[in-house]
N, CA, C, O and CB atoms as a CASP TS submission, in Angstrom:
PFRMAT TS
TARGET T0000
AUTHOR 0000-0000-0000
METHOD Language model
MODEL 1
PARENT N/A
ATOM      1  N   MET     1     112.190 121.358  71.452  1.00  0.00           N
ATOM      2  CA  MET     1     111.714 122.051  72.636  1.00  0.00           C
ATOM      3  C   MET     1     112.181 121.270  73.861  1.00  0.00           C
ATOM      4  O   MET     1     112.066 120.046  73.909  1.00  0.00           O
ATOM      5  CB  MET     1     110.157 122.204  72.619  1.00  0.00           C
ATOM      6  N   THR     2     112.700 121.976  74.830  1.00  0.00           N
ATOM      7  CA  THR     2     113.150 121.311  76.045  1.00  0.00           C
ATOM      8  C   THR     2     111.978 121.088  76.995  1.00  0.00           C
ATOM      9  O   THR     2     110.932 121.727  76.886  1.00  0.00           O
ATOM     10  CB  THR     2     114.251 122.132  76.734  1.00  0.00           C
ATOM     11  N   ARG     3     112.186 120.169  77.922  1.00  0.00           N
ATOM     12  CA  ARG     3     111.140 119.871  78.892  1.00  0.00           C
ATOM     13  C   ARG     3     110.773 121.128  79.685  1.00  0.00           C
ATOM     14  O   ARG     3     109.594 121.387  79.924  1.00  0.00           O
ATOM     15  CB  ARG     3     111.593 118.746  79.845  1.00  0.00           C
ATOM     16  N   GLY     4     111.766 121.901  80.088  1.00  0.00           N
ATOM     17  CA  GLY     4     111.511 123.116  80.852  1.00  0.00           C
ATOM     18  C   GLY     4     110.682 124.121  80.095  1.00  0.00           C
ATOM     19  O   GLY     4     109.786 124.747  80.661  1.00  0.00           O
ATOM     20  N   SER     5     110.969 124.280  78.825  1.00  0.00           N
ATOM     21  CA  SER     5     110.193 125.251  78.053  1.00  0.00           C
ATOM     22  C   SER     5     108.754 124.773  77.866  1.00  0.00           C
ATOM     23  O   SER     5     107.835 125.588  77.796  1.00  0.00           O
ATOM     24  CB  SER     5     110.850 125.499  76.685  1.00  0.00           C
ATOM     25  N   ARG     6     108.555 123.458  77.785  1.00  0.00           N
ATOM     26  CA  ARG     6     107.190 122.922  77.668  1.00  0.00           C
ATOM     27  C   ARG     6     106.410 123.221  78.939  1.00  0.00           C
ATOM     28  O   ARG     6     105.263 123.664  78.880  1.00  0.00           O
ATOM     29  CB  ARG     6     107.212 121.392  77.395  1.00  0.00           C
ATOM     30  N   ILE     7     107.031 122.979  80.087  1.00  0.00           N
ATOM     31  CA  ILE     7     106.365 123.246  81.364  1.00  0.00           C
ATOM     32  C   ILE     7     106.074 124.734  81.500  1.00  0.00           C
ATOM     33  O   ILE     7     104.977 125.125  81.900  1.00  0.00           O
ATOM     34  CB  ILE     7     107.230 122.757  82.547  1.00  0.00           C
ATOM     35  N   HIS     8     107.051 125.553  81.169  1.00  0.00           N
ATOM     36  CA  HIS     8     106.882 127.005  81.270  1.00  0.00           C
ATOM     37  C   HIS     8     105.766 127.481  80.340  1.00  0.00           C
ATOM     38  O   HIS     8     104.948 128.313  80.733  1.00  0.00           O
ATOM     39  CB  HIS     8     108.204 127.729  80.933  1.00  0.00           C
ATOM     40  N   ASP     9     105.725 126.964  79.119  1.00  0.00           N
ATOM     41  CA  ASP     9     104.673 127.338  78.164  1.00  0.00           C
ATOM     42  C   ASP     9     103.295 126.902  78.652  1.00  0.00           C
ATOM     43  O   ASP     9     102.328 127.658  78.555  1.00  0.00           O
ATOM     44  CB  ASP     9     104.956 126.720  76.789  1.00  0.00           C
ATOM     45  N   GLU    10     103.207 125.679  79.177  1.00  0.00           N
ATOM     46  CA  GLU    10     101.925 125.178  79.683  1.00  0.00           C
ATOM     47  C   GLU    10     101.445 126.040  80.853  1.00  0.00           C
ATOM     48  O   GLU    10     100.264 126.373  80.945  1.00  0.00           O
ATOM     49  CB  GLU    10     102.050 123.695  80.121  1.00  0.00           C
ATOM     50  N   LEU    11     102.366 126.394  81.738  1.00  0.00           N
ATOM     51  CA  LEU    11     102.021 127.247  82.877  1.00  0.00           C
ATOM     52  C   LEU    11     101.518 128.607  82.399  1.00  0.00           C
ATOM     53  O   LEU    11     100.482 129.084  82.860  1.00  0.00           O
ATOM     54  CB  LEU    11     103.237 127.425  83.806  1.00  0.00           C
ATOM     55  N   GLY    12     102.247 129.226  81.481  1.00  0.00           N
ATOM     56  CA  GLY    12     101.844 130.537  80.967  1.00  0.00           C
ATOM     57  C   GLY    12     100.497 130.496  80.274  1.00  0.00           C
ATOM     58  O   GLY    12      99.670 131.390  80.452  1.00  0.00           O
ATOM     59  N   GLU    13     100.279 129.461  79.488  1.00  0.00           N
ATOM     60  CA  GLU    13      98.999 129.330  78.775  1.00  0.00           C
ATOM     61  C   GLU    13      97.850 129.182  79.771  1.00  0.00           C
ATOM     62  O   GLU    13      96.804 129.813  79.626  1.00  0.00           O
ATOM     63  CB  GLU    13      99.031 128.115  77.809  1.00  0.00           C
ATOM     64  N   HIS    14      98.059 128.346  80.775  1.00  0.00           N
ATOM     65  CA  HIS    14      96.995 128.151  81.763  1.00  0.00           C
ATOM     66  C   HIS    14      96.698 129.452  82.514  1.00  0.00           C
ATOM     67  O   HIS    14      95.538 129.834  82.669  1.00  0.00           O
ATOM     68  CB  HIS    14      97.385 127.042  82.758  1.00  0.00           C
ATOM     69  N   PHE    15      97.743 130.124  82.975  1.00  0.00           N
ATOM     70  CA  PHE    15      97.534 131.336  83.770  1.00  0.00           C
ATOM     71  C   PHE    15      96.920 132.464  82.946  1.00  0.00           C
ATOM     72  O   PHE    15      96.170 133.278  83.484  1.00  0.00           O
ATOM     73  CB  PHE    15      98.852 131.798  84.371  1.00  0.00           C
ATOM     74  N   ARG    16      97.222 132.526  81.667  1.00  0.00           N
ATOM     75  CA  ARG    16      96.579 133.545  80.812  1.00  0.00           C
ATOM     76  C   ARG    16      95.080 133.314  80.714  1.00  0.00           C
ATOM     77  O   ARG    16      94.306 134.267  80.619  1.00  0.00           O
ATOM     78  CB  ARG    16      97.199 133.538  79.401  1.00  0.00           C
ATOM     79  N   GLY    17      94.669 132.051  80.737  1.00  0.00           N
ATOM     80  CA  GLY    17      93.254 131.741  80.565  1.00  0.00           C
ATOM     81  C   GLY    17      92.489 131.494  81.851  1.00  0.00           C
ATOM     82  O   GLY    17      91.275 131.294  81.810  1.00  0.00           O
ATOM     83  N   CYS    18      93.164 131.501  82.990  1.00  0.00           N
ATOM     84  CA  CYS    18      92.499 131.160  84.253  1.00  0.00           C
ATOM     85  C   CYS    18      92.560 132.341  85.217  1.00  0.00           C
ATOM     86  O   CYS    18      93.603 132.591  85.821  1.00  0.00           O
ATOM     87  CB  CYS    18      93.149 129.909  84.894  1.00  0.00           C
ATOM     88  N   PRO    19      91.461 133.063  85.365  1.00  0.00           N
ATOM     89  CA  PRO    19      91.473 134.212  86.273  1.00  0.00           C
ATOM     90  C   PRO    19      91.744 133.827  87.724  1.00  0.00           C
ATOM     91  O   PRO    19      92.365 134.594  88.459  1.00  0.00           O
ATOM     92  CB  PRO    19      90.158 134.939  86.189  1.00  0.00           C
ATOM     93  N   ARG    20      91.295 132.667  88.137  1.00  0.00           N
ATOM     94  CA  ARG    20      91.524 132.249  89.528  1.00  0.00           C
ATOM     95  C   ARG    20      93.017 132.106  89.821  1.00  0.00           C
ATOM     96  O   ARG    20      93.511 132.644  90.812  1.00  0.00           O
ATOM     97  CB  ARG    20      90.802 130.916  89.815  1.00  0.00           C
ATOM     98  N   CYS    21      93.732 131.387  88.965  1.00  0.00           N
ATOM     99  CA  CYS    21      95.178 131.200  89.165  1.00  0.00           C
ATOM    100  C   CYS    21      95.921 132.522  89.003  1.00  0.00           C
ATOM    101  O   CYS    21      96.863 132.812  89.740  1.00  0.00           O
ATOM    102  CB  CYS    21      95.734 130.155  88.171  1.00  0.00           C
ATOM    103  N   ARG    22      95.493 133.304  88.050  1.00  0.00           N
ATOM    104  CA  ARG    22      96.134 134.604  87.826  1.00  0.00           C
ATOM    105  C   ARG    22      95.976 135.505  89.046  1.00  0.00           C
ATOM    106  O   ARG    22      96.911 136.211  89.425  1.00  0.00           O
ATOM    107  CB  ARG    22      95.540 135.290  86.582  1.00  0.00           C
ATOM    108  N   ASP    23      94.801 135.484  89.659  1.00  0.00           N
ATOM    109  CA  ASP    23      94.560 136.305  90.847  1.00  0.00           C
ATOM    110  C   ASP    23      95.383 135.839  92.046  1.00  0.00           C
ATOM    111  O   ASP    23      95.808 136.661  92.857  1.00  0.00           O
ATOM    112  CB  ASP    23      93.082 136.286  91.203  1.00  0.00           C
ATOM    113  N   VAL    24      95.611 134.541  92.167  1.00  0.00           N
ATOM    114  CA  VAL    24      96.429 134.014  93.260  1.00  0.00           C
ATOM    115  C   VAL    24      97.881 134.477  93.087  1.00  0.00           C
ATOM    116  O   VAL    24      98.542 134.825  94.065  1.00  0.00           O
ATOM    117  CB  VAL    24      96.351 132.457  93.308  1.00  0.00           C
ATOM    118  N   ASN    25      98.366 134.480  91.864  1.00  0.00           N
ATOM    119  CA  ASN    25      99.713 134.923  91.518  1.00  0.00           C
ATOM    120  C   ASN    25     100.786 134.240  92.378  1.00  0.00           C
ATOM    121  O   ASN    25     101.480 134.908  93.143  1.00  0.00           O
ATOM    122  CB  ASN    25      99.813 136.435  91.670  1.00  0.00           C
ATOM    123  N   PRO    26     100.924 132.922  92.256  1.00  0.00           N
ATOM    124  CA  PRO    26     101.893 132.212  93.088  1.00  0.00           C
ATOM    125  C   PRO    26     103.338 132.618  92.806  1.00  0.00           C
ATOM    126  O   PRO    26     104.197 132.494  93.679  1.00  0.00           O
ATOM    127  CB  PRO    26     101.743 130.729  92.885  1.00  0.00           C
ATOM    128  N   GLU    27     103.608 133.094  91.611  1.00  0.00           N
ATOM    129  CA  GLU    27     104.982 133.520  91.302  1.00  0.00           C
ATOM    130  C   GLU    27     105.388 134.717  92.147  1.00  0.00           C
ATOM    131  O   GLU    27     106.517 134.776  92.634  1.00  0.00           O
ATOM    132  CB  GLU    27     105.116 133.865  89.813  1.00  0.00           C
ATOM    133  N   GLU    28     104.499 135.655  92.323  1.00  0.00           N
ATOM    134  CA  GLU    28     104.814 136.812  93.167  1.00  0.00           C
ATOM    135  C   GLU    28     105.077 136.356  94.602  1.00  0.00           C
ATOM    136  O   GLU    28     106.027 136.805  95.243  1.00  0.00           O
ATOM    137  CB  GLU    28     103.659 137.849  93.132  1.00  0.00           C
ATOM    138  N   ILE    29     104.234 135.470  95.091  1.00  0.00           N
ATOM    139  CA  ILE    29     104.394 134.951  96.446  1.00  0.00           C
ATOM    140  C   ILE    29     105.708 134.178  96.562  1.00  0.00           C
ATOM    141  O   ILE    29     106.437 134.334  97.542  1.00  0.00           O
ATOM    142  CB  ILE    29     103.199 134.047  96.828  1.00  0.00           C
ATOM    143  N   ARG    30     106.007 133.352  95.571  1.00  0.00           N
ATOM    144  CA  ARG    30     107.238 132.556  95.581  1.00  0.00           C
ATOM    145  C   ARG    30     108.467 133.461  95.633  1.00  0.00           C
ATOM    146  O   ARG    30     109.400 133.199  96.393  1.00  0.00           O
ATOM    147  CB  ARG    30     107.301 131.644  94.339  1.00  0.00           C
ATOM    148  N   LEU    31     108.471 134.515  94.836  1.00  0.00           N
ATOM    149  CA  LEU    31     109.635 135.393  94.762  1.00  0.00           C
ATOM    150  C   LEU    31     109.773 136.318  95.969  1.00  0.00           C
ATOM    151  O   LEU    31     110.857 136.852  96.205  1.00  0.00           O
ATOM    152  CB  LEU    31     109.564 136.216  93.512  1.00  0.00           C
ATOM    153  N   LEU    32     108.710 136.518  96.732  1.00  0.00           N
ATOM    154  CA  LEU    32     108.791 137.328  97.943  1.00  0.00           C
ATOM    155  C   LEU    32     109.390 136.559  99.121  1.00  0.00           C
ATOM    156  O   LEU    32     109.744 137.150 100.141  1.00  0.00           O
ATOM    157  CB  LEU    32     107.414 137.835  98.314  1.00  0.00           C
ATOM    158  N   GLN    33     109.499 135.253  98.974  1.00  0.00           N
ATOM    159  CA  GLN    33     110.057 134.427 100.039  1.00  0.00           C
ATOM    160  C   GLN    33     111.578 134.559 100.087  1.00  0.00           C
ATOM    161  O   GLN    33     112.191 134.998  99.113  1.00  0.00           O
ATOM    162  CB  GLN    33     109.656 132.957  99.843  1.00  0.00           C
ATOM    163  N   PRO    34     112.192 134.185 101.208  1.00  0.00           N
ATOM    164  CA  PRO    34     113.661 134.165 101.264  1.00  0.00           C
ATOM    165  C   PRO    34     114.207 133.235 100.175  1.00  0.00           C
ATOM    166  O   PRO    34     113.540 132.269  99.805  1.00  0.00           O
ATOM    167  CB  PRO    34     114.157 133.706 102.675  1.00  0.00           C
ATOM    168  N   PRO    35     115.399 133.508  99.660  1.00  0.00           N
ATOM    169  CA  PRO    35     115.962 132.703  98.559  1.00  0.00           C
ATOM    170  C   PRO    35     115.938 131.190  98.807  1.00  0.00           C
ATOM    171  O   PRO    35     115.704 130.428  97.869  1.00  0.00           O
ATOM    172  CB  PRO    35     117.382 133.130  98.307  1.00  0.00           C
ATOM    173  N   ALA    36     116.167 130.750 100.004  1.00  0.00           N
ATOM    174  CA  ALA    36     116.184 129.307 100.282  1.00  0.00           C
ATOM    175  C   ALA    36     114.824 128.645 100.094  1.00  0.00           C
ATOM    176  O   ALA    36     114.749 127.426  99.939  1.00  0.00           O
ATOM    177  CB  ALA    36     116.664 129.065 101.691  1.00  0.00           C
ATOM    178  N   LEU    37     113.753 129.426 100.105  1.00  0.00           N
ATOM    179  CA  LEU    37     112.398 128.870  99.971  1.00  0.00           C
ATOM    180  C   LEU    37     111.776 129.115  98.601  1.00  0.00           C
ATOM    181  O   LEU    37     110.611 128.777  98.390  1.00  0.00           O
ATOM    182  CB  LEU    37     111.501 129.456 101.031  1.00  0.00           C
ATOM    183  N   ARG    38     112.507 129.681  97.688  1.00  0.00           N
ATOM    184  CA  ARG    38     111.924 130.105  96.407  1.00  0.00           C
ATOM    185  C   ARG    38     111.599 128.986  95.431  1.00  0.00           C
ATOM    186  O   ARG    38     111.116 129.246  94.329  1.00  0.00           O
ATOM    187  CB  ARG    38     112.845 131.041  95.747  1.00  0.00           C
ATOM    188  N   ARG    39     111.854 127.771  95.815  1.00  0.00           N
ATOM    189  CA  ARG    39     111.459 126.659  94.946  1.00  0.00           C
ATOM    190  C   ARG    39     110.179 126.006  95.437  1.00  0.00           C
ATOM    191  O   ARG    39     109.866 124.867  95.091  1.00  0.00           O
ATOM    192  CB  ARG    39     112.576 125.619  94.865  1.00  0.00           C
ATOM    193  N   SER    40     109.444 126.757  96.253  1.00  0.00           N
ATOM    194  CA  SER    40     108.169 126.286  96.783  1.00  0.00           C
ATOM    195  C   SER    40     107.273 127.487  97.051  1.00  0.00           C
ATOM    196  O   SER    40     107.707 128.636  96.964  1.00  0.00           O
ATOM    197  CB  SER    40     108.373 125.447  98.078  1.00  0.00           C
ATOM    198  N   VAL    41     106.033 127.208  97.374  1.00  0.00           N
ATOM    199  CA  VAL    41     105.093 128.238  97.828  1.00  0.00           C
ATOM    200  C   VAL    41     104.354 127.663  99.030  1.00  0.00           C
ATOM    201  O   VAL    41     104.267 126.443  99.173  1.00  0.00           O
ATOM    202  CB  VAL    41     104.085 128.672  96.677  1.00  0.00           C
ATOM    203  N   PRO    42     103.823 128.519  99.891  1.00  0.00           N
ATOM    204  CA  PRO    42     103.063 128.016 101.033  1.00  0.00           C
ATOM    205  C   PRO    42     101.858 127.180 100.585  1.00  0.00           C
ATOM    206  O   PRO    42     101.265 127.440  99.537  1.00  0.00           O
ATOM    207  CB  PRO    42     102.596 129.183 101.907  1.00  0.00           C
ATOM    208  N   ALA    43     101.509 126.183 101.387  1.00  0.00           N
ATOM    209  CA  ALA    43     100.381 125.297 101.060  1.00  0.00           C
ATOM    210  C   ALA    43      99.090 126.057 100.760  1.00  0.00           C
ATOM    211  O   ALA    43      98.390 125.685  99.818  1.00  0.00           O
ATOM    212  CB  ALA    43     100.139 124.333 102.204  1.00  0.00           C
ATOM    213  N   PRO    44      98.739 127.103 101.514  1.00  0.00           N
ATOM    214  CA  PRO    44      97.502 127.827 101.190  1.00  0.00           C
ATOM    215  C   PRO    44      97.521 128.448  99.785  1.00  0.00           C
ATOM    216  O   PRO    44      96.476 128.597  99.152  1.00  0.00           O
ATOM    217  CB  PRO    44      97.265 128.919 102.220  1.00  0.00           C
ATOM    218  N   THR    45      98.704 128.802  99.315  1.00  0.00           N
ATOM    219  CA  THR    45      98.811 129.356  97.958  1.00  0.00           C
ATOM    220  C   THR    45      98.481 128.279  96.933  1.00  0.00           C
ATOM    221  O   THR    45      97.717 128.525  95.999  1.00  0.00           O
ATOM    222  CB  THR    45     100.233 129.928  97.702  1.00  0.00           C
ATOM    223  N   LEU    46      99.051 127.088  97.101  1.00  0.00           N
ATOM    224  CA  LEU    46      98.738 125.987  96.177  1.00  0.00           C
ATOM    225  C   LEU    46      97.256 125.641  96.225  1.00  0.00           C
ATOM    226  O   LEU    46      96.636 125.400  95.189  1.00  0.00           O
ATOM    227  CB  LEU    46      99.578 124.743  96.514  1.00  0.00           C
ATOM    228  N   GLU    47      96.695 125.617  97.418  1.00  0.00           N
ATOM    229  CA  GLU    47      95.282 125.272  97.574  1.00  0.00           C
ATOM    230  C   GLU    47      94.360 126.303  96.931  1.00  0.00           C
ATOM    231  O   GLU    47      93.237 125.976  96.547  1.00  0.00           O
ATOM    232  CB  GLU    47      94.943 125.132  99.045  1.00  0.00           C
ATOM    233  N   ALA    48      94.823 127.538  96.812  1.00  0.00           N
ATOM    234  CA  ALA    48      94.005 128.594  96.216  1.00  0.00           C
ATOM    235  C   ALA    48      93.955 128.499  94.692  1.00  0.00           C
ATOM    236  O   ALA    48      93.057 129.068  94.071  1.00  0.00           O
ATOM    237  CB  ALA    48      94.538 129.954  96.625  1.00  0.00           C
ATOM    238  N   LEU    49      94.907 127.788  94.079  1.00  0.00           N
ATOM    239  CA  LEU    49      94.896 127.614  92.623  1.00  0.00           C
ATOM    240  C   LEU    49      93.728 126.712  92.231  1.00  0.00           C
ATOM    241  O   LEU    49      93.239 125.933  93.049  1.00  0.00           O
ATOM    242  CB  LEU    49      96.246 127.013  92.120  1.00  0.00           C
ATOM    243  N   CYS    50      93.288 126.819  90.995  1.00  0.00           N
ATOM    244  CA  CYS    50      92.201 125.964  90.526  1.00  0.00           C
ATOM    245  C   CYS    50      92.685 124.513  90.442  1.00  0.00           C
ATOM    246  O   CYS    50      93.891 124.274  90.382  1.00  0.00           O
ATOM    247  CB  CYS    50      91.676 126.449  89.144  1.00  0.00           C
ATOM    248  N   PRO    51      91.774 123.550  90.438  1.00  0.00           N
ATOM    249  CA  PRO    51      92.176 122.139  90.385  1.00  0.00           C
ATOM    250  C   PRO    51      93.055 121.794  89.171  1.00  0.00           C
ATOM    251  O   PRO    51      93.924 120.928  89.277  1.00  0.00           O
ATOM    252  CB  PRO    51      90.942 121.267  90.368  1.00  0.00           C
ATOM    253  N   ALA    52      92.852 122.440  88.047  1.00  0.00           N
ATOM    254  CA  ALA    52      93.672 122.164  86.866  1.00  0.00           C
ATOM    255  C   ALA    52      95.033 122.858  86.953  1.00  0.00           C
ATOM    256  O   ALA    52      96.029 122.333  86.456  1.00  0.00           O
ATOM    257  CB  ALA    52      92.938 122.609  85.598  1.00  0.00           C
ATOM    258  N   GLY    53      95.077 124.028  87.579  1.00  0.00           N
ATOM    259  CA  GLY    53      96.320 124.795  87.660  1.00  0.00           C
ATOM    260  C   GLY    53      97.291 124.273  88.686  1.00  0.00           C
ATOM    261  O   GLY    53      98.503 124.432  88.536  1.00  0.00           O
ATOM    262  N   ARG    54      96.778 123.654  89.722  1.00  0.00           N
ATOM    263  CA  ARG    54      97.624 123.165  90.812  1.00  0.00           C
ATOM    264  C   ARG    54      98.692 122.184  90.318  1.00  0.00           C
ATOM    265  O   ARG    54      99.868 122.393  90.617  1.00  0.00           O
ATOM    266  CB  ARG    54      96.763 122.495  91.877  1.00  0.00           C
ATOM    267  N   PRO    55      98.342 121.121  89.575  1.00  0.00           N
ATOM    268  CA  PRO    55      99.397 120.194  89.133  1.00  0.00           C
ATOM    269  C   PRO    55     100.358 120.830  88.117  1.00  0.00           C
ATOM    270  O   PRO    55     101.531 120.461  88.060  1.00  0.00           O
ATOM    271  CB  PRO    55      98.764 118.945  88.521  1.00  0.00           C
ATOM    272  N   ILE    56      99.876 121.760  87.336  1.00  0.00           N
ATOM    273  CA  ILE    56     100.755 122.444  86.380  1.00  0.00           C
ATOM    274  C   ILE    56     101.791 123.256  87.147  1.00  0.00           C
ATOM    275  O   ILE    56     102.976 123.228  86.814  1.00  0.00           O
ATOM    276  CB  ILE    56      99.935 123.365  85.420  1.00  0.00           C
ATOM    277  N   TYR    57     101.351 123.974  88.169  1.00  0.00           N
ATOM    278  CA  TYR    57     102.285 124.781  88.945  1.00  0.00           C
ATOM    279  C   TYR    57     103.234 123.892  89.749  1.00  0.00           C
ATOM    280  O   TYR    57     104.408 124.229  89.900  1.00  0.00           O
ATOM    281  CB  TYR    57     101.522 125.730  89.882  1.00  0.00           C
ATOM    282  N   GLN    58     102.751 122.776  90.260  1.00  0.00           N
ATOM    283  CA  GLN    58     103.625 121.855  90.981  1.00  0.00           C
ATOM    284  C   GLN    58     104.681 121.265  90.058  1.00  0.00           C
ATOM    285  O   GLN    58     105.823 121.078  90.479  1.00  0.00           O
ATOM    286  CB  GLN    58     102.807 120.738  91.623  1.00  0.00           C
ATOM    287  N   ALA    59     104.331 120.967  88.812  1.00  0.00           N
ATOM    288  CA  ALA    59     105.317 120.477  87.840  1.00  0.00           C
ATOM    289  C   ALA    59     106.365 121.559  87.578  1.00  0.00           C
ATOM    290  O   ALA    59     107.551 121.256  87.444  1.00  0.00           O
ATOM    291  CB  ALA    59     104.622 120.057  86.510  1.00  0.00           C
ATOM    292  N   TYR    60     105.939 122.795  87.505  1.00  0.00           N
ATOM    293  CA  TYR    60     106.856 123.919  87.317  1.00  0.00           C
ATOM    294  C   TYR    60     107.818 124.016  88.505  1.00  0.00           C
ATOM    295  O   TYR    60     109.017 124.210  88.310  1.00  0.00           O
ATOM    296  CB  TYR    60     106.068 125.246  87.146  1.00  0.00           C
ATOM    297  N   LEU    61     107.311 123.884  89.720  1.00  0.00           N
ATOM    298  CA  LEU    61     108.170 123.939  90.899  1.00  0.00           C
ATOM    299  C   LEU    61     109.175 122.778  90.905  1.00  0.00           C
ATOM    300  O   LEU    61     110.334 122.964  91.278  1.00  0.00           O
ATOM    301  CB  LEU    61     107.317 123.911  92.178  1.00  0.00           C
ATOM    302  N   ARG    62     108.740 121.602  90.501  1.00  0.00           N
ATOM    303  CA  ARG    62     109.670 120.452  90.418  1.00  0.00           C
ATOM    304  C   ARG    62     110.749 120.722  89.393  1.00  0.00           C
ATOM    305  O   ARG    62     111.914 120.387  89.610  1.00  0.00           O
ATOM    306  CB  ARG    62     108.916 119.151  90.055  1.00  0.00           C
ATOM    307  N   TRP    63     110.369 121.329  88.271  1.00  0.00           N
ATOM    308  CA  TRP    63     111.340 121.665  87.238  1.00  0.00           C
ATOM    309  C   TRP    63     112.342 122.685  87.771  1.00  0.00           C
ATOM    310  O   TRP    63     113.538 122.563  87.506  1.00  0.00           O
ATOM    311  CB  TRP    63     110.630 122.209  85.982  1.00  0.00           C
ATOM    312  N   LEU    64     111.879 123.686  88.514  1.00  0.00           N
ATOM    313  CA  LEU    64     112.802 124.667  89.102  1.00  0.00           C
ATOM    314  C   LEU    64     113.782 123.997  90.054  1.00  0.00           C
ATOM    315  O   LEU    64     114.955 124.367  90.099  1.00  0.00           O
ATOM    316  CB  LEU    64     112.023 125.763  89.843  1.00  0.00           C
ATOM    317  N   ALA    65     113.315 123.020  90.808  1.00  0.00           N
ATOM    318  CA  ALA    65     114.175 122.322  91.769  1.00  0.00           C
ATOM    319  C   ALA    65     115.249 121.496  91.067  1.00  0.00           C
ATOM    320  O   ALA    65     116.319 121.265  91.631  1.00  0.00           O
ATOM    321  CB  ALA    65     113.334 121.418  92.672  1.00  0.00           C
ATOM    322  N   GLU    66     114.972 121.048  89.833  1.00  0.00           N
ATOM    323  CA  GLU    66     115.954 120.252  89.075  1.00  0.00           C
ATOM    324  C   GLU    66     117.075 121.124  88.541  1.00  0.00           C
ATOM    325  O   GLU    66     118.204 120.657  88.393  1.00  0.00           O
ATOM    326  CB  GLU    66     115.272 119.519  87.914  1.00  0.00           C
ATOM    327  N   SER    67     116.786 122.365  88.255  1.00  0.00           N
ATOM    328  CA  SER    67     117.761 123.245  87.591  1.00  0.00           C
ATOM    329  C   SER    67     118.953 123.549  88.457  1.00  0.00           C
ATOM    330  O   SER    67     119.854 124.273  88.035  1.00  0.00           O
ATOM    331  CB  SER    67     117.110 124.534  87.183  1.00  0.00           C
TER
END
């Protein structure tokens, strides 16, 4: 298993089980941004995620930036 797939799996598992993070839907917000900003989300979006989901999503964003 690659590091990226582990991060992606962890993110998916968390979002399936966390209604708060699912309702925030940072992926939709991220993809609505101009292409140059799509490796981040606005600070209020990150703050709206649950305390456990925030670092998982930040790890996912770091992984996207590496690709």
